[in-house]
C-alpha positions in Angstrom: -0.1 0.0 -0.2 1.2 3.3 -1.0 1.0 6.0 1.7 0.2 9.6 1.0 2.5 12.4 2.0 0.3 15.6 2.4 3.6 17.6 2.2 3.8 16.5 -1.5 0.7 17.0 -2.3 -0.6 19.4 -4.5 -3.6 21.6 -4.1 -5.6 22.5 -7.0 -7.5 25.6 -6.4 -10.3 24.6 -8.8 -10.9 21.0 -7.4 -14.0 22.2 -5.5 -15.4 24.0 -9.0 -14.5 20.8 -10.8 -16.1 18.6 -8.0 -19.5 20.5 -8.5 -19.7 20.6 -12.1 -18.9 17.1 -12.4 -21.8 15.8 -10.1 -24.3 13.7 -12.0 -27.2 16.3 -13.9 -25.1 19.1 -13.5 -24.1 19.6 -16.9 -27.4 18.4 -18.7 -29.4 20.8 -16.2 -27.5 23.3 -17.3 -27.7 22.5 -21.3 -31.3 21.8 -21.0 -31.9 25.3 -19.5 -29.4 27.0 -22.1 -31.3 25.1 -25.1 -34.4 26.8 -23.8 -33.4 30.2 -22.8 -36.5 30.2 -19.8 -37.8 27.4 -18.8 -40.0 26.0 -15.5 -39.0 23.3 -13.3 -41.4 20.7 -14.8 -40.0 21.5 -18.1 -36.7 20.5 -16.9 -37.9 17.6 -15.5 -39.5 16.6 -18.4 -36.3 17.0 -20.3 -33.8 15.0 -18.5 -34.8 11.6 -18.2 -34.2 9.8 -14.9 -33.8 12.9 -13.0 -36.1 12.8 -9.8 -37.4 16.0 -8.6 -35.4 16.4 -5.4 -32.4 15.9 -7.6 -33.2 18.7 -9.9 -34.1 20.8 -7.1 -30.6 20.2 -5.5 -29.2 20.6 -8.7 -30.9 24.1 -9.6 -29.8 25.1 -6.1 -26.6 24.7 -6.6 -26.3 26.2 -10.0 -28.1 29.5 -8.8 -25.7 29.5 -5.6 -22.9 29.7 -8.3 -24.4 32.5 -9.9 -24.8 30.2 -13.2 -28.4 30.1 -13.2 -31.3 33.3 -12.7 -34.4 32.2 -11.0 -37.3 34.4 -11.6 -40.8 33.7 -9.8 -43.4 35.3 -12.6 -46.2 36.5 -11.1 -49.0 34.5 -12.4 -51.9 32.8 -11.6 -50.5 30.3 -10.3 -47.2 31.6 -9.8 -44.5 29.8 -11.9 -40.8 29.6 -11.6 -38.5 30.3 -14.7 -35.0 29.6 -15.3 -32.3 31.2 -17.5 -28.6 31.0 -17.7 -26.7 34.0 -16.7 -23.6 35.2 -18.7 -21.3 33.0 -16.7 -23.6 30.0 -17.0 -23.5 30.5 -20.8 -20.0 30.4 -20.8 -19.5 27.3 -19.0 -22.2 25.9 -21.5 -20.4 26.5 -24.3 -17.2 25.5 -22.7 -19.2 22.0 -22.1 -20.9 21.4 -25.5 -17.6 19.9 -26.9 -17.3 17.5 -23.9 -21.0 16.3 -24.3 -20.4 15.9 -28.2 -17.1 14.0 -27.2 -19.0 11.6 -25.0 -21.1 10.9 -27.8 -18.6 10.3 -30.1 -17.0 7.9 -27.6 -20.3 6.4 -26.8 -21.8 5.8 -30.1 -25.1 7.4 -28.6 -25.9 10.3 -31.2 -29.8 10.1 -30.6 -29.2 12.0 -27.6 -32.1 14.8 -27.4 -28.9 17.3 -26.1 -27.0 17.0 -29.4 -29.7 16.6 -31.8 -31.0 20.2 -30.8 -30.3 22.9 -33.4 -29.8 25.2 -30.7 -27.1 23.1 -29.5 -24.1 25.5 -31.0 -26.2 28.6 -29.7 -23.7 30.0 -27.1 
């Protein structure tokens, strides 16, 4: 067994951010919001296969706290919520699109709705 020497470990200032964006559902949720530009909770939920309402709620809270998504409460009856990407959210999505394309190439899953969107390349 190899022992770790804390003195020789390098600390990466990006580790926390990479840890968050690599979590399940994070990039998919970010992309769905970017594709739709403005979308409600149920709209996101219906576009991501397999995500639970709790998981989506957690991801949205995280993305919003990072300043990547703007949440607006629409004054209607009943009141509803719309999510949209902030400038930083759009920058992250634009950077993530090549990763999603690579994943499709690697797995051969070209039928993914994310990749078939005509808005995929939209910044």
